C-alpha positions in Angstrom: -13.0 4.6 -14.1 -13.6 3.9 -10.4 -10.2 4.8 -8.8 -11.2 3.4 -5.4 -12.2 0.0 -6.9 -8.8 -0.1 -8.7 -7.0 0.7 -5.4 -8.9 -2.1 -3.8 -8.0 -4.6 -6.5 -4.3 -3.6 -6.4 -4.2 -3.8 -2.6 -5.7 -7.3 -2.7 -2.6 -8.4 -4.8 0.0 -7.1 -2.3 1.8 -10.3 -1.2 2.0 -11.3 2.5 5.2 -10.1 4.1 5.8 -7.2 1.6 5.1 -3.5 1.5 4.3 -1.1 -1.3 4.3 2.7 -1.6 1.2 4.8 -2.2 2.9 5.9 -5.4 3.3 2.4 -6.6 -0.3 1.6 -6.0 -1.3 4.8 -7.9 1.0 3.8 -10.8 -0.6 0.3 -11.0 -4.0 1.9 -11.0 -3.0 3.9 -14.1 -2.9 7.2 -12.2 0.7 7.8 -11.3 0.3 11.2 -9.8 -2.4 10.2 -7.3 -0.5 8.8 -4.4 -2.3 11.1 -2.0 -5.6 9.9 -3.3 -4.5 6.3 -2.5 -3.8 7.4 1.1 -7.2 9.1 1.3 -8.9 5.9 0.0 -7.2 3.7 2.6 -7.7 6.2 5.4 -11.5 6.4 4.7 -12.0 2.7 3.9 -12.9 3.6 0.3 -10.9 0.7 -0.9 -12.8 -1.6 1.4 -12.1 -2.7 4.9 -10.3 -5.8 3.7 -7.5 -3.8 2.0 -4.3 -4.6 3.8 -3.5 -0.9 4.5 -0.8 -1.9 7.0 1.3 -3.0 3.9 1.3 0.5 2.5 4.2 2.9 3.3 5.5 6.2 1.9 8.1 6.4 -0.8 10.9 6.3 1.8 9.5 3.2 3.5 8.3 5.1 6.5 5.1 3.9 8.1 2.8 6.9 7.5 -0.7 5.5 8.0 -0.9 5.5 11.8 -4.1 7.6 11.7 -5.9 4.7 9.9 -5.3 2.2 12.7 -6.7 1.7 16.2 -3.3 2.5 17.8 -0.3 4.3 16.7 1.8 1.1 16.8 -0.7 -1.2 15.0 0.8 -0.9 11.5 4.2 -1.7 12.9 2.9 -4.7 14.8 1.0 -6.1 11.8 4.0 -5.8 9.6 6.3 -7.5 12.2 3.7 -10.3 12.5 4.2 -10.9 8.8 8.0 -11.0 9.2 8.7 -7.5 8.0 11.5 -5.9 10.0 10.6 -2.4 11.2 13.3 -0.1 12.5 13.2 3.2 14.3 14.0 6.3 12.2 15.5 9.4 13.7 13.5 10.9 16.6 10.2 12.3 15.4 10.2 10.4 12.1 8.6 7.2 13.3 9.3 3.7 11.9 10.7 2.5 8.6 11.0 -0.7 6.5 13.7 -1.5 3.9 11.9 -1.2 0.6 14.8 -3.0 -1.2 14.3 -6.0 1.0 10.5 -6.0 1.7 9.1 -3.9 -1.2 6.6 -5.6 -3.6 8.5 -6.2 -6.9 5.4 -5.9 -9.1 6.5 -6.2 -12.7 5.1 -5.7 -16.2 3.2 -9.0 -16.0 1.3 -7.8 -12.9 0.7 -4.4 -14.5 -0.7 -6.0 -17.6 -2.9 -8.4 -15.6 -4.3 -5.5 -13.6 -5.0 -3.4 -16.7 -6.9 -6.3 -18.3 -8.8 -6.9 -15.1 -9.7 -3.2 -14.8 -11.1 -3.4 -18.4 -12.9 -6.6 -17.7 -14.6 -5.2 -14.6 -15.3 -1.8 -16.2 -13.3 0.1 -13.6 
């Protein structure tokens, strides 16, 4: 299995104007306890430069990928450009999105498609 290729494929499926958690990506990759590895992949471009890393947030909806962008505000700006509302969290905690409203609702159909695609691609 090539975990980073799986991350790339899952990220390519994240719909415009939605966000997803690192853990949800890991789960869809078949490795539910590898959320940090997803973050590592996005931070180091191991999932490819085309991966929409700005759409990935932590499990509380907090924008936590600032180190992966040119500026600290870039993730926020990219999400707002897609229509995702970003609000200030308490001082020192950064920015947050409402996962109930903007979270990617990937279901069983998506999970099955991804699994079949992983098998087809040998990843």
